[in-house]
Every structure is written in C-alpha cells, then in structure tokens.
C-alpha positions in Angstrom: -0.2 0.2 -0.1 1.6 3.6 -1.1 0.0 6.7 0.9 1.7 9.1 -2.2 0.0 12.2 -3.4 -1.1 11.8 -7.0 -2.0 14.7 -8.4 -4.1 15.1 -12.1 -3.6 18.6 -13.3 -6.0 18.5 -16.0 -8.8 16.2 -14.3 -12.0 17.7 -15.5 -11.5 16.2 -18.8 -14.5 14.3 -19.3 -13.0 11.2 -20.9 -9.9 11.2 -19.0 -10.5 12.2 -15.8 -13.3 9.4 -14.8 -11.4 6.6 -16.1 -8.0 7.4 -13.8 -10.4 7.7 -11.1 -11.9 3.8 -11.8 -8.3 2.5 -12.8 -6.7 3.9 -9.0 -9.2 2.7 -7.4 -9.4 -0.5 -8.6 -5.4 -1.0 -8.6 -5.0 -2.5 -4.7 -1.3 -1.3 -4.1 -2.9 2.4 -4.7 -6.2 2.5 -2.8 -4.8 4.2 0.2 -3.4 7.4 -2.1 -4.1 10.4 -1.9 -5.4 12.1 -5.5 -6.1 16.0 -6.0 -7.9 16.7 -8.9 -7.4 19.9 -10.6 -9.1 21.8 -13.7 -9.1 25.6 -14.6 -12.8 24.7 -15.5 -14.7 24.4 -11.8 -18.0 22.9 -13.4 -16.2 20.2 -15.3 -13.9 19.4 -12.4 -16.7 19.2 -10.0 -18.7 17.0 -12.0 -15.6 14.9 -12.2 -15.0 14.9 -8.2 -18.7 14.1 -7.8 -18.3 10.9 -9.9 -15.1 10.3 -7.9 -17.2 9.9 -4.7 -20.0 7.8 -6.3 -17.0 5.5 -7.7 -15.7 5.4 -4.2 -18.9 4.0 -2.9 -19.8 1.9 -5.6 -16.3 0.1 -5.2 -15.5 0.8 -1.4 -12.7 2.2 -2.5 -10.2 4.3 0.5 -8.8 6.1 -1.6 -8.4 9.8 -0.8 -10.1 11.8 -3.5 -10.0 15.8 -3.3 -10.1 18.6 -5.8 -8.9 22.1 -6.0 -9.2 25.3 -8.8 -5.1 26.2 -7.1 -2.9 24.5 -9.5 0.0 25.0 -6.5 -1.9 23.9 -3.9 -2.5 20.9 -6.4 1.3 20.0 -6.9 2.9 20.9 -3.4 5.0 17.9 -2.1 2.9 15.9 -5.0 4.7 12.4 -5.8 3.2 12.2 -9.1 1.1 14.8 -11.0 -0.4 13.4 -14.1 -0.6 15.8 -17.0 -3.8 15.7 -19.3 -4.4 19.4 -20.6 -5.2 21.0 -23.6 -4.6 24.3 -24.1 -7.5 26.6 -25.7 -9.4 23.6 -25.8 -11.7 21.8 -29.6 -11.7 25.5 -30.6 -8.4 26.0 -30.6 -8.0 22.2 -32.4 -10.6 23.9 -34.8 -8.3 26.3 -36.5 -5.7 23.7 -36.7 -7.5 21.4 -38.8 -9.6 24.5 -40.9 -6.7 26.4 -41.2 -4.5 24.4 -43.3 -7.5 22.7 -44.5 -7.9 25.8 -46.2 -4.9 25.5 -48.0 -5.4 22.0 -49.3 -3.8 20.0 -46.4 -6.0 17.4 -44.5 -5.1 16.1 -41.4 -6.8 12.6 -40.0 -6.1 13.8 -36.1 -3.9 17.0 -36.5 -2.4 17.0 -32.8 0.9 15.3 -32.9 2.9 16.6 -36.2 2.1 18.5 -39.3 0.5 22.3 -39.0 -1.7 21.1 -36.9 0.5 19.3 -33.8 3.0 22.5 -34.8 0.8 24.8 -34.1 -0.2 22.5 -30.4 2.9 22.5 -29.3 3.0 26.4 -29.9 0.0 26.9 -27.6 0.8 24.3 -25.1 4.3 25.1 -24.5 4.3 27.9 -22.4 1.8 26.3 -19.7 3.8 23.0 -19.8 7.2 25.0 -18.7 5.2 27.0 -16.2 3.9 23.8 -14.4 6.9 21.8 -14.7 9.0 25.0 -13.2 6.7 25.3 -10.7 7.1 21.8 -9.7 10.6 22.5 -9.2 9.7 24.6 -6.7 7.0 22.9 -5.2 7.0 19.1 -5.8 11.3 18.8 -6.9 11.1 14.8 -6.5 7.7 14.4 -8.6 7.9 12.3 -11.6 5.8 14.6 -14.4 3.6 11.6 -16.3 2.2 13.2 -19.7 -0.6 12.0 -21.0 -1.2 15.7 -23.4 -0.4 15.8 -27.1 1.9 16.6 -29.2 3.3 13.7 -26.8 6.9 14.3 -27.7 7.2 18.1 -27.7 5.8 18.3 -24.5 7.6 16.0 -22.5 10.7 17.7 -24.0 9.6 21.0 -22.7 8.9 19.7 -19.2 12.5 18.3 -19.2 14.3 20.8 -20.9 12.8 23.8 -18.9 13.1 22.6 -15.3 15.1 19.5 -13.5 12.1 17.3 -12.9 11.7 13.7 -13.9 9.2 13.5 -16.8 7.7 10.5 -18.6 5.0 10.4 -21.5 2.2 7.8 -21.7 0.3 6.9 -24.8 -2.3 3.8 -25.4 -1.8 3.3 -29.1 0.4 0.0 -28.6 -2.4 -1.5 -26.6 -4.7 -0.4 -29.5 -2.3 -2.1 -31.7 -2.5 -5.3 -29.8 -6.4 -4.8 -29.9 -6.4 -4.5 -33.7 -4.4 -7.6 -34.2 -6.6 -9.4 -32.1 -9.6 -8.3 -34.2 -7.5 -8.5 -37.6 -6.6 -11.7 -37.1 -9.6 -13.5 -34.8 -7.4 -14.1 -31.8 -8.7 -14.8 -28.6 -9.2 -11.8 -26.1 -6.9 -13.4 -23.6 -3.7 -13.9 -25.8 -0.5 -12.3 -24.8 1.9 -10.2 -26.7 5.6 -9.0 -25.8 7.5 -6.6 -27.9 10.8 -4.6 -27.8 9.6 -0.9 -29.6 11.8 2.2 -31.0 10.7 5.6 -32.5 8.9 8.1 -31.5 5.0 9.3 -30.1 2.9 8.0 -33.0 5.8 6.8 -34.7 6.9 4.0 -32.7 7.3 0.6 -34.7 7.3 -2.9 -33.0 10.6 -3.9 -34.2 10.4 -7.7 -32.0 7.1 -9.0 -31.9 5.9 -12.3 -29.9 2.5 -13.7 -29.6 1.5 -16.4 -27.2 4.8 -17.5 -27.4 5.5 -17.8 -30.8 7.3 -15.0 -33.4 4.8 -12.5 -33.9 5.8 -11.9 -37.8 5.7 -15.2 -38.9 1.9 -15.7 -37.3 1.1 -12.2 -39.3 2.3 -13.3 -42.8 1.2 -16.4 -42.4 -2.4 -15.5 -41.7 -2.3 -12.3 -44.1 -3.8 -13.8 -47.5 -6.8 -15.0 -45.8 -7.8 -11.2 -44.6 -10.3 -9.7 -46.5 -9.4 -7.0 -49.1 -10.2 -4.3 -47.0 -8.3 -5.4 -44.5 -5.5 -5.7 -46.3 -5.5 -2.3 -47.3 -5.0 -0.7 -44.1 -1.4 1.5 -43.7 -0.2 -0.7 -41.1 -0.6 -3.8 -42.7 1.1 -2.1 -46.1 3.8 -0.8 -44.1 4.6 -4.1 -42.2 4.8 -5.9 -46.0 7.1 -3.0 -47.3 9.1 -2.8 -44.1 9.0 -6.4 -42.8 8.2 -4.5 -38.8 4.9 -2.8 -37.5 3.9 0.5 -36.4 2.8 0.8 -33.0 0.2 3.4 -33.7 -3.2 3.9 -35.2 -3.5 4.7 -39.4 -4.5 8.0 -38.5 -1.6 9.1 -36.8 1.2 7.0 -38.8 0.0 8.6 -41.9 0.5 11.9 -40.7 4.3 11.3 -40.6 4.5 10.4 -43.9 4.6 12.6 -46.9 2.6 10.5 -49.2 -0.1 9.0 -47.5 -3.1 11.5 -46.7 -2.7 13.0 -50.9 -5.9 13.7 -53.4 -4.7 10.9 -55.0 -5.8 8.1 -51.9 -8.8 10.5 -50.9 -6.8 11.8 -48.6 -6.6 8.4 -46.7 -9.6 7.0 -47.2 -8.2 4.3 -49.6 -6.1 3.3 -46.7 -9.4 3.1 -44.7 -8.4 6.2 -43.2 -11.1 8.9 -41.7 -10.5 12.2 -41.4 -11.5 13.1 -37.5 -13.4 16.5 -37.1 -14.0 18.3 -34.9 -17.8 17.6 -34.8 -16.2 13.6 -34.0 -14.2 15.1 -31.0 -17.2 17.2 -29.4 -19.4 13.9 -30.0 -16.6 12.0 -27.8 -16.4 14.6 -25.2 -20.4 14.7 -24.8 -20.9 11.0 -25.7 -17.9 9.5 -24.4 -15.5 7.4 -26.3 -17.9 3.8 -27.6 -15.7 1.3 -26.0 -16.2 2.7 -22.3 -19.2 2.9 -20.8 -17.8 5.7 -17.7 -16.4 8.5 -20.5 -18.4 12.1 -21.7 -20.3 14.4 -19.8 -23.7 13.1 -20.7 -22.3 9.6 -19.1 -21.0 11.1 -16.2 -23.7 13.5 -15.2 -26.5 10.2 -15.0 -23.9 8.6 -13.3 -24.1 11.6 -10.5 -27.6 12.2 -10.9 -28.7 8.7 -10.7 -26.6 7.9 -8.0 -23.9 4.9 -9.0 -25.9 3.0 -11.6 -22.9 1.8 -13.6 -20.4 -0.6 -13.9 -17.1 0.9 -13.2 -14.1 -1.3 -15.1 -10.4 -1.0 -15.3 -8.8 0.6 -18.6 -5.6 -1.0 -20.6 -3.8 2.4 -19.3 -0.8 1.2 -18.1 -1.0 4.5 -15.3 -1.1 2.8 -12.3 0.6 0.1 -12.9 3.7 2.2 -13.7 2.7 3.9 -10.3 2.2 0.8 -8.5 5.3 -0.9 -9.9 7.4 2.4 -9.0 6.2 2.2 -5.0 5.9 -1.0 -4.4 9.0 -2.6 -6.5 5.9 -5.2 -8.5 8.4 -4.8 -11.6 7.0 -4.5 -15.3 8.1 -3.4 -19.1 5.9 -0.7 -20.3 6.4 1.8 -23.3 7.3 4.9 -22.4 8.3 8.1 -23.8 11.4 9.7 -22.5 14.6 11.4 -23.3 17.3 9.6 -25.3 20.2 8.4 -22.6 21.6 5.8 -25.4 18.6 3.5 -25.9 18.0 4.4 -29.4 21.8 4.6 -31.4 21.8 7.0 -34.1 19.4 9.8 -32.4 20.4 12.8 -30.1 20.7 12.5 -26.6 18.2 13.9 -24.8 14.9 13.7 -27.2 12.4 12.2 -26.2 12.0 8.9 -27.9 9.6 6.3 -27.3 10.7 2.6 -26.7 9.7 -0.4 -23.6 11.1 -0.1 -20.5 11.9 -1.6 -17.0 10.0 -0.6 -14.1 10.7 -1.7 -10.4 10.7 0.5 -7.2 11.7 3.9 -7.8 13.4 3.3 -11.2 12.5 3.6 -15.1 15.3 1.6 -17.3 14.8 2.0 -20.9 15.2 -1.3 -22.7 18.1 -0.5 -25.7 16.6 -1.0 -29.4 20.3 -0.1 -30.7 19.9 1.4 -34.2 16.8 2.0 -35.5 15.7 -0.2 -39.4 17.4 2.1 -41.9 13.9 2.1 -43.8 12.4 4.1 -41.3 15.6 5.5 -39.2 15.6 8.6 -42.0 11.6 9.5 -41.4 12.3 9.0 -37.5 15.5 11.5 -37.6 14.1 14.2 -39.6 11.0 14.0 -37.3 13.0 14.4 -34.2 14.7 17.2 -35.2 11.8 19.3 -36.5 10.0 18.7 -33.0 13.4 19.9 -31.4 12.2 23.3 -33.7 9.5 22.9 -32.7 9.9 23.3 -29.1 12.7 25.8 -29.2 10.1 28.2 -31.7 7.7 27.3 -29.2 9.9 28.5 -26.3 11.7 31.5 -28.0 8.5 32.8 -29.8 10.3 32.9 -32.7 8.6 33.1 -36.2 11.3 32.4 -38.5 11.8 29.0 -36.4 8.1 28.1 -36.5 8.4 28.8 -40.3 11.5 26.4 -40.5 9.8 23.6 -38.6 6.5 24.1 -40.7 8.4 24.2 -44.3 9.9 21.2 -43.4 7.3 18.8 -42.2 6.5 16.4 -44.8 2.5 17.0 -44.9 3.3 20.8 -46.2 4.3 20.8 -49.9 3.8 24.8 -50.6 6.8 26.7 -49.9 5.0 30.0 -51.2 2.1 29.7 -48.7 3.4 28.2 -45.7 4.6 31.9 -44.1 0.4 32.9 -44.6 -0.5 29.6 -43.6 2.0 29.9 -40.3 0.2 33.9 -39.3 -3.0 32.8 -39.6 -2.3 30.3 -37.2 -0.6 32.1 -35.2 -3.1 35.1 -35.3 -5.9 32.4 -34.4 -4.1 31.7 -31.3 -3.0 35.1 -30.3 -4.7 34.9 -27.2 -2.5 31.5 -26.1 0.8 32.7 -27.4 2.2 35.5 -25.3 5.6 34.8 -26.2 4.9 34.9 -30.2 2.7 38.6 -29.4 
C-alpha cells in the first residue's frame, strides 16, 4: 500500500478524469493514495469529483479524493503529477485543422506533427514549461507523467525547462494489440510481448511475440486469408514494405509520411483512414468513447444524477500499473516516452523517444534497441529534429524557427503559402501565444 500524493492536472477532462479515478480505485496497491484533482474549469472539475465520490462508494474504495482550482496547492509536495490538458480546448484545435485545410492540407488527427501538431505545440509549451518550473519549486522530487499531445514536444519541454523527471504515456501500443486481436481473430486473452522503438505515434514494433510464437511470422501466415479491405490498411501495407509493424493507429502514422494523405488516396480513404473532425471530437466529449461506459459529459452526468448506477471497469491504460511498480517494487515492462539516454542509437541524446522500459521500485530503465532499421530511421530522424525546432520556436516565440519547422514537415508541400498559413495559425491562437505577441 502507498500513501503517495498523486495530482491530476486537467482532471476535468470527461474522457480522462473518470477513467483514471476508476483505475486508481481498482489498483489494490494504490487504494490508500491521496488523489488531488485540478482543472481550470470549475464545473467540469466538480462533476468529475462528484463522479469520483460515487465511484468510491460503488467500489468501496479507501482512495482519498479531493479537488482544487489552485494549481500550486494541487502539486505542492506531490509524488506524481499527471498532465492531461489541451490548451484552448476544441475551439483552438478547430484552427489547427481548418486553417491548413484551406491550403489543401488534410489531417486525420492534427495533434502531433503536421501544421496542426506544430500549432498545438506552440500554444501548449508555455503552460507545460510553467508547470514544470512550479514543480521544481513545490515538488522537486515528483515524477511528471504526461498524457497530453503532442506527447514528444511537451515531454521534451518539461525536461528541457526544469530539473523535474518526466515521462510520457500513450495507449497506441495497447490499441495496436487490440487491432491485431480483431484483425486476426485472436482470443481476448492472447498475450503480446514487444520490443519497440521510435517516437510517439510513429513507434515501431521491432520484435513481436504472440502467445510465445514469433509474431511477424504468424501475421505473414495469416495475411492471405484477410479480406481485401483489411489488407489495404496502412499498418499492414507498411508491414509488407518494412517487415516490422507500426505501433500506432493508421490516422497517426499517416501524418508522419508525405505520400499517404493525398488527393490520389482520397485523403487517406484508400487506406481506410477517416479524417476526424471537431464535430467528431465534440461528440466524444459529450457522449464518451464508444469502447468505454464511463466517459463523456452525458454519461458522467447521468451517473452523478442517478446515484452510481454504473459498472466501473479498469481500462487498458498503464498509468496505475506504472505507479504501483514504482511504489511497491512490483516490476513490469511498459512502453514509455522519455529522454534518449542511449536506448536508440543514431538519435541525439536527450530528445524524447519511445521504447519499452523496465520499471521497478523508484527506477525506470529504458530497454536499448540499438539503431532503428534504415528504412524508417531517416523518417524518425527528420521528425526528431523538426520537433526540436518546434520546441525551440515555442520557447523563444521565434516566428522564423516556427516557419522552418512548418516548411520541413512532410505534409507541407507548398513553400509559397507556408508563411501565410503560419501567420493565420498564430493569429487564431493569439490569446494562447504570449511569447509570439
């Protein structure tokens, strides 16, 4: 058992807040922890807090849950700080998608790379840097666990602007396992073991074991039996080309490449990729994720009003498992974003990369993978340097660096309109970009 103080910044998220509350309550090693919820939206925060109280009753949990609008009070003396924010919310993200679309650049997600990812980095960096510096004053030994996108640039910002320890967590690998189960009709209890390497949303499974068997051989043997639509997926096409498997969803992978989201592919439709709109995201925020019964404003409100008539279940997020391993010594291997200390050769030290890491009491040790395969190393390297450029532009408020990052991105093919697009993005986000104005 642990009495650690764990703070969630952005706990008013209807998608993350409720799920994390349940996950903590269903993790035996953490049920005596102190969980502090913080958000800048008092109504959303209070709704999630009240949900947490009902969940405690339903699950008979001893977890201590409190809420506060004061960020510094929330993080003071914390042992762990979990970050789940999106500066400007969906209205700001609308600009990330719609302004580039006006220049013919379509983005399935728009939160990691491409014009949308760059714009999102620029407005989130000041908030993350300020939080990291505050943690350095108020909880210098705490671990910052970032769930916010762009995962790589924001984790890098925290590490670069403070001395706090920071890692990033993403569920794309677990999602890939789910896709493999569904695509190849594998039992739900099928066990996967991986060695991964790359950067967030462009990480690759370099070695795969499925229920003790060599996973890539199993996939190759079953590919001919798949329906044509499944074989057309970007993930499987890239597997056929490179011999290794992307560990993220096709919508994310596509944005790292210059030849997927094109007019010729009907902007990804040929690969089964859907362009996710702000309307789609608004629906998720209101109604929740289809695979989860306790997310979304409507579902949470219903639970709070009707008094606990719900069946909470643990998610596939690794957050609570990782904290439990750090606190109790119950070791495990997890997919983690952290500064490159040599786990990937051929990339600069300190840039944030994604690999597996072994976690035991108080220790996070990345699993070294050596050099990435040549066929993907160049693409990863290009994005690593461009993400470094984007962070530098965001910290300095430097328009020239921001433009350099934009024109270097594979989705931006028209040099003559890039500067105009950047100015439109900056102006649309003016209230969140004090460093540029």
